[in-house]
N, C-alpha and C positions, 0 to 999 in steps of 0.2 A: 423476043425476050422483053424488049422495052414495052411492048404492048401489054404483055402479061403483068409486068410490074405496075404499069399505069392502071390497069383494071383492078389490081389488088389494092393499090393506094386509094382509088376511087371508091371501091367497096368499103374499105376501112373508114374513109371519111363519111360515106353515106351511113354506115352503121353508127358511128359516133354521133352524127347529126340526128339520126332517128332516136338513139337512146337518150339524147338531151331533150328531145321533143316529146317523148312518150313517158308516162308515169302511171303508176297503179294507185288507185284510191281504195283503201280497205274499208269495209263496212263499219269499222270502229273509228274511222277518221273523217276529218274535214280536210279539204284541200283548198288553199287560198293561193290564187295566181295573181301576181303583181308584176308590174313593169316599171322600172326606174323609181321604186318606192311607192308607187301608186297601185292600190288594189284594183284589179281588173275583174276578177270573178271569184266566187265562192262555190266550190263543188261539194255537194252533199251526197250525191249518188255514187255508190261504189262502181268500180270497173276500170278499164284502160282509158286513159285520157290523153289529149294532145294539147301541146302548147308550143309557143315559139321557142326557139333555142336561146339559151343565155348568150349575152346579157339582155336580150330583148324582153324575155319573160322568165320569171322564177316561180317555183311552186313550194309552198310550205305546208306540211301536213300537221294537223292538230288532233290530239286524242279527244274524241267526243264522248268517251266513257265517263262515268261518275268518278271523281277524284276525292281523296280523303286528305284533309288538312288537320293535323294534330297540333295541340297547343305546344309551342316550342319550348316554353318554360313555365314553371308554376310560380305565379306571383300572388301574394296575399291580397285578398279583397275584404274590406270591412263591411259588415252587415249593419242594419239599422240599430243593433245593440252594441255596436263598436267591437264586435268579435271578429277576429281575423280568420278568414277561411282561405284555403288553397283549393282551386278548382281546376281539374284537368278536363278539357273539352275536345270535341272533334267536330268538324264541319264537312259535310258531303256537298260537293259542287261539281258542275260540269260547264263546258263551253256552250253558251247559248247563241251568241252573236260573234261569229269568227271575225268579221270586219272590225268591230269594236275591240275585240280581244287583241288583235294584232296592233291596232293603233295605240292602245294603252299599255300593252305588256310585251309586245314582241311575240316571238314564237316560243319562248322558254316558259314552261309552266311554273318554274320556281319564282319567277318575277311576281306573278300574281299572288302566290302564296306568301311571299315576304311582305307584300303590301296589304294583304287581307288579314294577316295575323293580329297586328295591333288594332285593327278595326273591330275584330271579334272580341278581343280582350276588353276594349273600351265598352262594347255593348254589354258584356257580362258585368263589368264594374257598375254600370248604370242600373242594371236590373237587380243585382245582389244588394246594393246599398239601400234599396227601398224595402228590403224584406228582412225578416228575422232568420236566425239559424234554423229554427224548426221549419219555417216555410221553405227555405232553400233545400233542406234535407229531405222533406217528405211532402208537406201539404201543397206547396206550389212549385215543386220541382219541374213538372211538365210545363207549367205556365211560364216559368223562367226560360226554358228552351224555346218555346214558341215565340215569346216576345223578342228574344235575341234574333231568331230567324226573321221576324218581321222587320226588325231594325236593319238587317243586312240586305234585305231585298233591294232597296233603293241604291245602296252602295254597290251592290253586285252588278247592277245595270251599267254602271260607269265602266266596270271592267269587262263587260261583255260576257258575264257568266251568270248562272242560275244557282242559287243556294237551294239544294234539295232537302237537307235536314241539318239540324244542330242537336248535338247530344252532349250531356254531362257524363263523363266517364267515372270521375271520382271527386268526392268532396271531403275534405279533411281539415282539421284545425292546423294552424301553423305550428312550427316546432316549439316555440316558447309556450304557447297555450297547451299543446299536447303534454309537455313536461309538467306544467302546473296541474293539469287534470290528473295525470298519472300520480304525481305526488299527493294530491288530495285523496285519490282513491286508495293509495298506499296507507296514508294516515288513517283513513276510515277503517280499512281492514285491520290495521294494527290496534285501533281502539276497540273494535269488536273482539279481536283475539284476546286482548288484555281483559276485557269484560268477561269473556267466557272463562278465561283462566281464573279470574278472581271468584266467579260464581262456582266454578268447579272446586277451587280450594276451600271455599266456605262449605260446600256440600261434603267435601272429604273430611273436613274437621268435624262437621256435625255427625257424620257416620262414625268417625273414629271415637268421638265422645260417647256416642250411644253404645258402641261396642265395648268401650272401657267400662261404662256404667253397668252393662249387662254382665261383663266379666266379674266386676266387683260383687254384683248381686249373686252370681252363680258361686263364686268362691266363698262368699259369706254364708250362703245357704249350705254349701257343702261342708264348710267348717262347723257350722251349727249342727248339722246332722251327724258329722263325725264325732264331735264332742258329746252329743247326746248318746250315740252308740257306744262311745268309749266310756261314758259315765255309767251306762247300763251294764257294760261288760265288767267295769271295775266294781260296781255294786255286786254283781253276781259272783265275781272272783272273791271279793271280801266276804261275802256270805259263805262261799265254799270254804275259804281259809278258816273263817271263824268256826264253822261247823266241824272242819277236820281238826283244827288245833284245839277245839274245845273238848274233843274226845281224849286227847293226850297232851296236857299243857307242857310237860317236860320235853316231849319230842318237838313241840312247837318252839320252845326256847332253843333247843339244840339246832333246829333248822334255821332259825334267825341268825344264830352265831355263824353257821356255815355261809349263809348269804352275805353276812358282814365280811367274812374272810374273802369271799369271791370278789366282792367289790373293792376290798382294800388291796389285795395282791393281784390286781388285774394285769399290771405291767411289770415285767421282770426287771426293768431298770429303776423301779421305785425303791427308795431307801427310807426306812422308818426307824426311829429311835424310841423304843417302847420298853417299859419294864416287863420282863417275862413273867413276873409273878402277879401281874395285874389280872383282873377278871376277864380282860379281853382274850387272853390265851388260855382261859380255863378249860375249853374244850380240847386244846392241843396238849395239855400237860399229862394226859393219860386217860386211860379208859375207866379209871376209878370213879371219877365223878360221874362220867356218862354211864359207866356200868352200874355204879351205885344208884344213879337215877333210874337206870333201866330195871335193877333188881328190886328197888324199893317198891315198885308198883305191885309185883306179885305177892310180896309179903303182906301187903295190905289185903 
């Protein structure tokens, strides 16, 4: 029984010893083997590897793939025109010299990113301050990125890394300049709108005045034609009346008296104080006058 326990304990110790000596290097990784703080070997080929057990030797795995460093914060940069720009950038990098990388940054990728960010920002500051806004936005945008990458190449060697690419993601004006540009655009749009309103108001007044003039002309011409037609009608009516009344003057006189009565007694509420014996009521006093006038004609 004791022998079985001893075998089990020995097997366990052998397994633990073997597991501490064996490690796997992925094809996406570097392996750095060091002993007592001194780097002994850098393994670049993937596969199962062997080392001495800790604390004699330790292995650190580094990612050999391309890493991305984004701008941690957007700081304004002044151009040659003293315009403030905010630039968001990214840097593509990877570990090139594992020994140098471990010596300067340790095994944590974040250490090199924290040290590299201000260097990249300073490189952008130097390149942007030499150019105008138009150059940074369009004409020399590619050149700015290439110049920054060249500036970072020497700095990157100190960290044991290689800068693969530098890109500008976004270029914008700072908040105060953006507000001033917006307010200027707003004022310009308001000016154009007011100009269009005034032009439209002037055109409307012109059209209205022309319409009023045409209306006055049409009304005047219509009134002229109406008066002309009315005059012609009145002339024809007068001629007809004259011809009709000329045949019988007494009947014409009697007809005029009836028209006078119709005009006088138009409203029932009217009150008149007139002498009944006046000539105005001559036709109402009896048929004698009218009859005499009517019978006098035949006797002639």
